[in-house]
Every structure is written in C-alpha cells, then in structure tokens.
VOBA-1610 file (N, C-alpha, C; in pm, whole numbers, padded with zeros to 5 digits, always signed):
BEGIN
Met+11259+08890+08588Met+11282+08995+08487Met+11276+09130+08554Ala+11369+09221+08532Ala+11380+09342+08612Ala+11270+09440+08575Asn+11237+09520+08680Asn+11161+09643+08665Asn+11030+09632+08592Gly+10952+09527+08620Gly+10819+09513+08561Gly+10834+09495+08413Ala+10950+09443+08369Ala+10975+09430+08223Ala+10874+09332+08158Ala+10861+09348+08025Ala+10762+09265+07956Ala+10801+09125+07954Ala+10707+09038+07992Ala+10726+08891+07979Ala+10707+08850+07843Pro+10739+08719+07815Pro+10705+08668+07685Pro+10554+08690+07644Gly+10538+08737+07524Gly+10404+08766+07481Gly+10368+08914+07504Gly+10468+08993+07558Gly+10450+09141+07569Gly+10377+09187+07696Glu+10334+09097+07787Glu+10271+09136+07906Glu+10372+09173+08013Arg+10346+09280+08086Arg+10434+09318+08196Arg+10409+09222+08312Arg+10510+09188+08383Arg+10499+09101+08496Arg+10437+09181+08613Ala+10367+09112+08706Ala+10311+09181+08821Ala+10430+09219+08916Ile+10415+09333+08974Ile+10510+09383+09074Ile+10487+09327+09208Lys+10585+09323+09301Lys+10564+09277+09426Lys+10500+09375+09524Val+10397+09327+09584Val+10324+09415+09689Val+10382+09383+09831Ile+10439+09488+09889Ile+10526+09471+10010Ile+10481+09566+10124Pro+10402+09515+10214Pro+10367+09598+10332Pro+10492+09626+10421Ala+10490+09741+10475Ala+10602+09783+10568Ala+10550+09758+10715Val+10645+09699+10796Val+10620+09687+10938Val+10736+09763+11002Asp+10711+09891+11041Asp+10810+09979+11101Asp+10794+09964+11250Ile+10902+09941+11318Ile+10906+09911+11464Ile+10982+10022+11545Met+10908+10072+11645Met+10975+10167+11731Met+10930+10133+11877Gly+11017+10123+11964Gly+10978+10081+12101Gly+10898+09959+12110Gly+10920+09867+12014Gly+10845+09741+12018Gly+10708+09752+11954Lys+10666+09868+11915Lys+10533+09891+11858Lys+10541+09912+11705Val+10429+09891+11638Val+10415+09914+11501Val+10374+10058+11478Val+10459+10136+11407Val+10433+10276+11390Val+10456+10317+11248Arg+10407+10437+11217Arg+10441+10507+11086Arg+10485+10649+11122Leu+10588+10698+11059Leu+10632+10829+11075Leu+10597+10919+10957Tyr+10585+11042+10988Tyr+10561+11141+10875Tyr+10690+11203+10835Lys+10724+11174+10708Lys+10858+11220+10651Lys+10975+11182+10734Gly+10963+11067+10803Gly+11074+11013+10881Gly+11099+11084+11014Asp+11002+11176+11053Asp+11021+11244+11180Asp+10973+11168+11298Pro+11063+11125+11389Pro+11019+11048+11503Pro+10926+11124+11597Asn+10917+11249+11586Asn+10827+11328+11673Asn+10685+11334+11612Lys+10673+11277+11492Lys+10543+11277+11420Lys+10508+11133+11383Lys+10481+11052+11483Lys+10450+10910+11465Lys+10308+10878+11499Thr+10260+10772+11432Thr+10132+10724+11465Thr+10150+10579+11501Val+10099+10535+11615Val+10110+10395+11663Val+09994+10316+11611Tyr+10023+10203+11548Tyr+09916+10119+11488Tyr+09899+09982+11556Gly+09987+09952+11650Gly+09973+09829+11722Gly+10084+09796+11813Asp+10068+09704+11897Asp+10168+09667+11998Asp+10242+09537+11961Asp+10196+09468+11852Asp+10254+09343+11822Asp+10292+09334+11671Pro+10422+09360+11643Pro+10464+09359+11502Pro+10441+09219+11435Ala+10460+09113+11509Ala+10435+08977+11455Ala+10291+08959+11414Glu+10202+09010+11495Glu+10058+09000+11456Glu+10031+09080+11328Ala+10092+09197+11314Ala+10070+09274+11189Ala+10127+09194+11073Ala+10244+09138+11089Ala+10302+09062+10981Ala+10218+08946+10935Arg+10162+08876+11036Arg+10071+08760+10998Arg+09953+08810+10930Arg+09895+08920+10967Arg+09777+08978+10902Arg+09806+09009+10753Trp+09917+09074+10728Trp+09946+09109+10590Trp+09977+08986+10503Glu+10043+08888+10569Glu+10062+08765+10495Glu+09931+08699+10458Ser+09838+08694+10552Ser+09709+08624+10528Ser+09628+08698+10425Glu+09654+08828+10404Glu+09579+08902+10306Glu+09643+08898+10164Gly+09761+08829+10154Gly+09817+08810+10028Gly+09954+08883+09993Ala+10013+08945+10094Ala+10139+09016+10071Ala+10236+08923+10006Asp+10321+08972+09913Asp+10425+08896+09845Asp+10547+08883+09940Met+10577+08987+10012Met+10690+08986+10109Met+10667+09097+10204Leu+10750+09112+10310Leu+10741+09219+10406Leu+10870+09298+10403His+10854+09427+10443His+10968+09512+10459His+10962+09562+10603Val+11059+09511+10689Val+11060+09538+10829Val+11170+09639+10862Val+11135+09745+10931Val+11234+09842+10965Val+11245+09867+11113Asp+11366+09856+11163Asp+11391+09883+11308Asp+11425+10034+11311Leu+11322+10113+11344Leu+11342+10260+11344Leu+11428+10309+11451Asp+11429+10246+11567Asp+11517+10286+11676Asp+11665+10264+11636Ala+11689+10156+11566Ala+11827+10126+11518Ala+11868+10231+11412Thr+11775+10267+11329Thr+11798+10366+11222Thr+11839+10502+11281Leu+11765+10535+11390Leu+11790+10668+11454Leu+11896+10668+11564Gly+11955+10544+11582Gly+12058+10533+11689Gly+12010+10541+11827Ser+11887+10509+11851Ser+11829+10523+11990Ser+11802+10386+12052Gly+11845+10279+11994Gly+11817+10150+12055Gly+11801+10048+11940Arg+11759+09926+11986Arg+11728+09820+11887Arg+11604+09744+11924Asn+11544+09684+11825Asn+11424+09606+11843Asn+11447+09466+11789Thr+11564+09408+11826Thr+11610+09283+11774Thr+11512+09171+11793Asp+11454+09154+11914Asp+11361+09046+11935Asp+11233+09068+11851Ala+11187+09189+11838Ala+11059+09217+11767Ala+11085+09186+11617Val+11202+09228+11566Val+11230+09191+11424Val+11235+09044+11403Arg+11310+08972+11490Arg+11317+08827+11481Arg+11183+08767+11490Gly+11094+08825+11572Gly+10958+08770+11587Gly+10881+08782+11460Val+10899+08887+11386Val+10835+08900+11257Val+10885+08799+11156Val+11015+08785+11149Val+11076+08686+11059Val+11020+08541+11092Asp+11016+08514+11214Asp+10971+08374+11258Asp+10815+08357+11234Ala+10740+08468+11230Ala+10594+08458+11231Ala+10534+08424+11089Val+10615+08451+10984Val+10556+08442+10846Val+10640+08345+10763Ser+10587+08296+10654Ser+10658+08212+10565Ser+10691+08285+10438Ile+10641+08402+10408Ile+10680+08478+10298Ile+10813+08547+10321Pro+10884+08589+10219Pro+11013+08654+10236Pro+11006+08784+10319Val+11107+08809+10399Val+11115+08935+10479Val+11249+09002+10449Gln+11238+09133+10416Gln+11358+09204+10407Gln+11372+09299+10528Val+11485+09306+10592Val+11508+09379+10712Val+11592+09500+10692Ala+11555+09614+10746Ala+11626+09737+10735Ala+11638+09804+10873Gly+11727+09897+10883Gly+11741+09974+11004Gly+11864+09963+11077Gly+11958+10055+11061Gly+12081+10059+11130Gly+12180+09955+11100Leu+12172+09896+10982Leu+12267+09790+10943Leu+12383+09862+10865Arg+12472+09914+10948Arg+12579+10007+10899Arg+12717+09942+10895Thr+12719+09814+10930Thr+12848+09738+10912Thr+12823+09606+10844Val+12923+09548+10787Val+12907+09416+10726Val+12856+09315+10823Arg+12911+09321+10944Arg+12883+09224+11048Arg+12730+09232+11086Ala+12682+09362+11108Ala+12542+09376+11145Ala+12447+09327+11032Ala+12486+09356+10912Ala+12404+09302+10801Ala+12399+09158+10787Ala+12524+09100+10804Ala+12538+08950+10790Ala+12463+08882+10912Glu+12464+08945+11030Glu+12392+08885+11142Glu+12243+08890+11114Ala+12188+08994+11053Ala+12044+09002+11025Ala+12009+08896+10922Ala+12096+08874+10826Ala+12074+08764+10721Ala+12076+08625+10796Ala+12173+08611+10884Ala+12180+08479+10953Ala+12059+08452+11046Ala+12000+08567+11092Ala+11884+08553+11180Ala+11754+08519+11105Gly+11769+08511+10973Gly+11649+08468+10899Gly+11598+08561+10792Ala+11651+08680+10787Ala+11607+08774+10685Ala+11647+08726+10550Asp+11549+08725+10460Asp+11576+08682+10320Asp+11659+08786+10244Arg+11637+08911+10276Arg+11712+09020+10220Arg+11746+09123+10326Ile+11857+09186+10311Ile+11894+09291+10408Ile+11899+09422+10330Val+11867+09529+10399Val+11862+09662+10331Val+11966+09753+10399Val+12059+09810+10316Val+12158+09896+10371Val+12152+10030+10294Gly+12172+10139+10366Gly+12169+10271+10307Gly+12299+10341+10343Thr+12319+10382+10464Thr+12439+10456+10507Thr+12563+10382+10464Leu+12572+10250+10488Leu+12695+10170+10449Leu+12716+10179+10304Ala+12613+10173+10218Ala+12631+10169+10073Ala+12692+10299+10018Phe+12663+10412+10088Phe+12711+10539+10036Phe+12833+10593+10116Ser+12878+10517+10212Ser+12991+10569+10296Ser+13113+10472+10290Asp+13085+10344+10248Asp+13193+10240+10247Asp+13168+10144+10138Arg+13212+10180+10018Arg+13179+10098+09897Arg+13250+09958+09908Glu+13367+09952+09965Glu+13442+09826+09979Glu+13365+09733+10067Ser+13308+09779+10176Ser+13235+09698+10265Ser+13105+09645+10194Leu+13044+09739+10121Leu+12925+09698+10047Leu+12958+09584+09940Ala+13069+09600+09878Ala+13114+09498+09779Ala+13138+09364+09853Ala+13195+09373+09971Ala+13219+09250+10046Ala+13089+09182+10087Leu+12987+09259+10120Leu+12860+09207+10161Leu+12789+09147+10040Val+12800+09206+09929Val+12741+09148+09809Val+12803+09016+09775Arg+12937+09008+09789Arg+13006+08880+09762Arg+12967+08776+09861Glu+12949+08814+09988Glu+12916+08720+10096Glu+12772+08663+10084Leu+12678+08752+10055Leu+12538+08712+10053Leu+12481+08682+09918Gly+12544+08748+09816Gly+12486+08736+09684Gly+12410+08863+09649Pro+12413+08905+09523Pro+12355+09033+09485Pro+12206+09048+09508His+12135+08938+09504His+11987+08947+09517His+11940+08949+09658Arg+12032+08939+09765Arg+11995+08943+09897Arg+12039+09074+09962Val+12103+09162+09890Val+12144+09291+09936Val+12072+09402+09860Val+11996+09475+09939Val+11913+09586+09883Val+11976+09720+09930Val+12006+09803+09833Val+12058+09939+09871Val+11936+10036+09876Ser+11928+10092+09998Ser+11824+10190+10013Ser+11871+10332+09973Ala+11823+10375+09858Ala+11862+10501+09796Ala+11755+10603+09835Asp+11762+10644+09968Asp+11670+10743+10018Asp+11708+10884+09959His+11617+10958+09913His+11656+11088+09846His+11554+11195+09868Leu+11609+11312+09875Leu+11522+11430+09886Leu+11547+11517+09757Asp+11448+11516+09671Asp+11460+11585+09539Asp+11583+11532+09464Gly+11608+11407+09472Gly+11714+11354+09388Gly+11851+11347+09453Ser+11865+11395+09575Ser+11988+11397+09650Ser+11983+11296+09762Ile+12080+11216+09765Ile+12086+11102+09868Ile+12100+11153+10012Val+12016+11096+10103Val+12025+11127+10244Val+12048+10995+10318Thr+12123+10999+10429Thr+12153+10881+10503Thr+12134+10906+10648Arg+12166+10804+10732Arg+12158+10809+10879Arg+12020+10853+10927Gly+11921+10767+10881Gly+11782+10793+10916Gly+11740+10924+10859Trp+11788+10961+10741Trp+11744+11083+10671Trp+11791+11211+10740Gln+11885+11193+10832Gln+11935+11313+10906Gln+12054+11378+10840Ser+12124+11308+10748Ser+12242+11361+10689Ser+12229+11362+10536Ser+12263+11484+10477Ser+12264+11495+10336Ser+12405+11462+10282Thr+12414+11385+10175Thr+12543+11343+10125Thr+12588+11431+10011Gly+12497+11496+09943Gly+12523+11570+09820Gly+12538+11486+09702Leu+12515+11353+09718Leu+12533+11262+09603Leu+12400+11260+09520Asp+12415+11255+09392Asp+12302+11246+09298Asp+12255+11102+09305Met+12120+11083+09328Met+12064+10952+09342Met+12082+10868+09218Ile+12045+10925+09103Ile+12051+10850+08975Ile+12197+10804+08943Glu+12289+10902+08963Glu+12426+10866+08931Glu+12480+10766+09032Ser+12435+10772+09152Ser+12482+10675+09258Ser+12433+10541+09222Val+12300+10525+09189Val+12249+10388+09158Val+12325+10329+09033Glu+12345+10415+08933Glu+12420+10371+08817Glu+12554+10322+08850Ser+12629+10399+08934Ser+12758+10367+08971Ser+12769+10235+09053Leu+12684+10221+09151Leu+12683+10100+09235Leu+12645+09976+09153His+12559+09986+09061His+12523+09880+08975His+12649+09841+08880Arg+12710+09938+08826Arg+12818+09908+08734Arg+12944+09864+08802Glu+12981+09928+08918Glu+13107+09899+08980Glu+13104+09796+09093Val+12986+09774+09156Val+12978+09688+09268Val+12893+09569+09233Gly+12805+09578+09139Gly+12713+09466+09100Gly+12585+09472+09183Val+12547+09578+09244Val+12421+09578+09316Val+12311+09578+09219Thr+12214+09488+09241Thr+12100+09477+09149Thr+11965+09515+09215Glu+11959+09524+09348Glu+11834+09554+09412Glu+11838+09695+09480Tyr+11738+09776+09462Tyr+11732+09905+09517Tyr+11595+09942+09571Leu+11597+10011+09687Leu+11476+10064+09739Leu+11484+10211+09735Leu+11395+10267+09656Leu+11396+10413+09638Leu+11286+10474+09721Thr+11322+10553+09820Thr+11226+10629+09900Thr+11236+10776+09881Ser+11127+10835+09837Ser+11124+10983+09823Ser+11089+11036+09962Val+11190+11089+10035Val+11170+11133+10178Val+11058+11238+10190Gly+11050+11332+10090Gly+10953+11430+10100Gly+10810+11382+10084Arg+10793+11261+10045Arg+10654+11206+10026Arg+10622+11096+10127Asp+10724+11039+10198Asp+10702+10931+10284Asp+10603+10970+10397Gly+10497+10892+10404Gly+10395+10907+10506Gly+10302+11026+10482Thr+10303+11083+10362Thr+10222+11204+10330Thr+10095+11164+10252Leu+10087+11047+10191Leu+09976+11010+10112Leu+09957+11102+09990Gln+10065+11168+09941Gln+10056+11266+09835Gln+10090+11201+09695Gly+10102+11065+09691Gly+10131+11000+09568Gly+10274+10983+09547Pro+10317+10882+09470Pro+10452+10849+09454Pro+10534+10938+09359Asp+10657+10948+09382Asp+10750+11022+09293Asp+10785+10926+09174Thr+10712+10933+09072Thr+10744+10839+08957Thr+10854+10899+08861Ser+10888+11027+08877Ser+10977+11089+08792Ser+11122+11033+08820Tyr+11172+11050+08942Tyr+11299+10990+08971Tyr+11301+10839+08965Met+11198+10779+09011Met+11189+10636+09012Met+11191+10581+08870Gly+11116+10647+08782Gly+11116+10605+08639Gly+11255+10613+08572Arg+11330+10722+08609Arg+11464+10736+08558Arg+11554+10624+08610Ala+11542+10591+08735Ala+11619+10484+08797Ala+11587+10352+08727Cys+11461+10327+08701Cys+11422+10200+08639Cys+11482+10182+08501Arg+11511+10296+08434Arg+11559+10295+08293Arg+11712+10281+08294Ile+11779+10283+08403Ile+11921+10275+08403Ile+11971+10143+08338Ser+11905+10035+08375Ser+11951+09905+08323Ser+11839+09802+08344Asp+11828+09705+08249Asp+11733+09595+08270Asp+11782+09498+08383Gly+11905+09518+08421Gly+11962+09427+08524Gly+11939+09468+08668Ile+11861+09573+08692Ile+11829+09616+08828Ile+11685+09608+08858Asn+11651+09591+08989Asn+11510+09586+09033Asn+11489+09704+09130Ile+11386+09782+09106Ile+11356+09896+09185Ile+11230+09874+09262Ile+11241+09897+09395Ile+11118+09897+09486Ile+11088+10042+09512Ala+10960+10084+09487Ala+10916+10219+09503Ala+10856+10234+09648Ser+10891+10348+09714Ser+10843+10373+09849Ser+10821+10521+09866Gly+10712+10550+09938Gly+10687+10694+09970Gly+10569+10746+09888Gly+10467+10790+09965Gly+10350+10858+09910Gly+10238+10780+09855Ile+10242+10648+09862Ile+10137+10563+09806Ile+10010+10591+09888Ser+09903+10625+09817Ser+09778+10659+09891Ser+09664+10575+09848His+09663+10514+09732His+09555+10422+09688His+09605+10342+09575Glu+09518+10252+09529Glu+09559+10154+09427Glu+09611+10218+09298Arg+09558+10331+09258Arg+09606+10394+09138Arg+09755+10424+09141Asp+09805+10455+09267Asp+09947+10476+09275Asp+10025+10347+09249Val+09972+10234+09288Val+10041+10105+09265Val+10047+10084+09108Ala+09944+10120+09040Ala+09941+10108+08890Ala+10050+10202+08835Ala+10062+10320+08893Ala+10151+10421+08841Ala+10298+10373+08854Val+10336+10321+08966Val+10470+10276+08986Val+10497+10155+08900Arg+10400+10065+08889Arg+10417+09950+08800Arg+10440+09993+08656Asp+10361+10092+08609Asp+10374+10131+08469Asp+10503+10208+08448Ala+10558+10262+08560Ala+10691+10340+08549Ala+10809+10239+08547Gly+10778+10108+08578Gly+10888+10012+08568Gly+10935+09946+08689Ala+10863+09975+08805Ala+10917+09923+08929Ala+10900+09773+08941Trp+10988+09712+09020Trp+10985+09568+09056Trp+10885+09541+09170Gly+10878+09634+09261Gly+10796+09620+09378Gly+10748+09754+09434Val+10653+09750+09530Val+10603+09866+09585Val+10582+09851+09739Ile+10627+09946+09821Ile+10598+09941+09962Ile+10466+10007+09996Leu+10392+09939+10080Leu+10262+09995+10133Leu+10284+10030+10275Gly+10258+10152+10315Gly+10277+10195+10453Gly+10152+10251+10507Arg+10145+10381+10528Arg+10041+10450+10601Arg+09904+10421+10534Ala+09897+10423+10398Ala+09769+10400+10330Ala+09707+10258+10367Leu+09799+10161+10382Leu+09747+10025+10419Leu+09698+10029+10566Tyr+09778+10085+10657Tyr+09732+10094+10795Tyr+09612+10179+10821Asp+09592+10277+10736Asp+09479+10363+10757Asp+09351+10309+10683Gly+09369+10201+10612Gly+09256+10141+10537Gly+09219+10206+10408Arg+09313+10287+10358Arg+09286+10356+10230Arg+09307+10260+10110Ile+09382+10153+10132Ile+09413+10059+10023Ile+09419+09922+10092Thr+09383+09822+10018Thr+09393+09686+10066Thr+09494+09606+09981Ile+09545+09503+10040Ile+09644+09421+09966Ile+09582+09354+09842Pro+09455+09301+09847Pro+09398+09243+09730Pro+09379+09350+09618Ala+09340+09464+09655Ala+09323+09567+09556Ala+09458+09613+09494Ala+09562+09625+09585Ala+09695+09658+09535Ala+09748+09553+09443Lys+09719+09420+09472Lys+09772+09313+09388Lys+09701+09313+09250Arg+09575+09351+09247Arg+09511+09362+09119Arg+09578+09461+09028Arg+09616+09582+09085Arg+09678+09683+09008Arg+09823+09641+08981Ala+09885+09565+09071Ala+10025+09520+09056Ala+10027+09421+08928Gln+09921+09353+08908Gln+09908+09259+08802Gln+09872+09323+08668His+09776+09418+08679His+09723+09469+08551His+09752+09613+08520Gly+09790+09692+08627Gly+09824+09834+08598Gly+09707+09907+08548Gly+09731+10032+08502Gly+09632+10116+08437Gly+09515+10156+08527Pro+09418+10231+08474Pro+09308+10273+08555Pro+09215+10164+08585Ser+09130+10183+08688Ser+09036+10076+08730Ser+08935+10051+08617Ala+08876+09935+08622Ala+08784+09892+08514Ala+08662+09987+08507Asp+08614+10036+08626Asp+08502+10122+08626Asp+08529+10270+08620Gly+08661+10306+08613Gly+08705+10441+08593Gly+08686+10527+08721Lys+08655+10467+08830Lys+08624+10540+08947Lys+08721+10523+09063Gly+08845+10464+09032Gly+08944+10445+09133Gly+08914+10324+09221Arg+08963+10311+09335Arg+08950+10195+09415Arg+08813+10197+09485Glu+08776+10080+09534Glu+08650+10066+09604Glu+08653+10160+09732Gly+08555+10247+09749Gly+08555+10329+09862Gly+08668+10429+09870Asp+08726+10462+09759Asp+08836+10549+09752Asp+08807+10692+09803Pro+08866+10726+09917Pro+08843+10865+09963Pro+08924+10960+09885Gln+08886+11088+09887Gln+08960+11191+09812Gln+09105+11192+09860Arg+09194+11212+09763Arg+09335+11228+09805Arg+09350+11353+09885Pro+09423+11352+09999Pro+09433+11465+10083Pro+09508+11576+10017
//
C-alpha cells in the first residue's frame, strides 16, 4: 500500500529503512550537498558496508555510483560486489542515462534501478524502460532544490517543478516509484524536507515516495513516515553513528515521538 497508507484496522504500515552505500573511487563515501570536493570516506569495501547494514536489519540498500553520476568513471565491479554480497533488495543509481545502461544494471542483479536525468530529458525512453522492467522496478530520482528539479549529478537546473513533474510522470508514463532528494539538505544533518515530500505523497495513493536528505536522528524517520513516505534513505547520520538501523526501524514502525520523550538513545544535539 502506497506512502505509509493505513493498513486494515487503521494502522500505518512501517516504512522501508534503506541505508545508502555511495561509491567513489571504489570507496564508501558521503558528500556534502553533492559536492565531490566535500567528501568523507567511510571505508574501502562497499560490500563489507552492505553486509553490515543487512546484518543490522536494513530492509533494502540504495547503492550509488558517484563517479558515474559525475561522469568521471564507473565503479561497476564495486556495485556488482554489493549486489552479490547481500540477500536483501538493492536499488542501483548513478549515471543510468540510457535505457541500455539501466537495463544492464537490472540484468546484473539490481532489484530496482534509479534514473533521474533520463526521466526528465527523454520521456519516451523512460516509458520504454517501465514497459521492459515493470513499474515497480523503475525508480525516478526527483532531485530538487527548493522544489525545482536538478539533474546530471545536481549540476544542471531544469526549471521543472518537482511536484508537477511527479504528477505528470505518474499520470502519463505510469511511474509509481520516486526517490525525492532535497539537495540543499543532503549530507547536512539538518532534518528532512517534509513540506515538498508531503505534497508529493498526497499526489496519489498509487505512488511510493522514498525520502532522502537531511536525516539526522530517529525522530526524522518518524517525521517522514508520518508525512506519508514509503521509505527513507539513511546516509551520513548512519555512518557517523547518530542513528542506528534498529532505532530507525522502531520509528519506521510506530512513528511519533519516542516513548520517553527524550529522542533517540544517546541523541546528540542537532547541529
């Protein structure tokens, strides 16, 4: 059921907790607002990171080839290594700007593929991809800056309104899965953008929205769940130890404030 919708009996369904494994130069990194010059390296083995998050209870993984996104190379072997290392679903993103590239990623074992630039530059190719793989295996990455779509690794502004674009792609192409990243919040730990995300979630019960950008602790997971998201991406906060997957999953299941009213265990002050 879409967007954390109420299950029978009136209870909201738990949203998916999805750690990100961003790969640059074969290493696990996180960028600040997508800037490759502001990166933090968290490890040399993406597959090891993937296995760790699976062991801690992740529902699925979001793997991004940042070099492919930025047009500076590819981490094909590392991405495949992550896919092969875990049994939970893996969605793959990064530089998939043609139907062929996206289909090859799916054929290599990705459960879902994520396209951004392709979706907003070639609607016919996007439609062909949806027909080939099925609507639930194609995720459109609607990266936005204050509600305006950006593409090509967040380097190009399209001038397209994010809400209108999601509504149009759902209505005209049949896209049901969307990853919404607030570029201005990504890697900042400043909290999620629930305003635009909430509006997107209300477009239709037939779409699933994954929230990304700004998650800093488990209360943010509750916030995106309560706003209607289907899933949430955990990035820097997870790698910095500000949030754990078990804590995130408790909030993904139940939402709302913590039982003791004090936030997450050991919750540091929001920066």
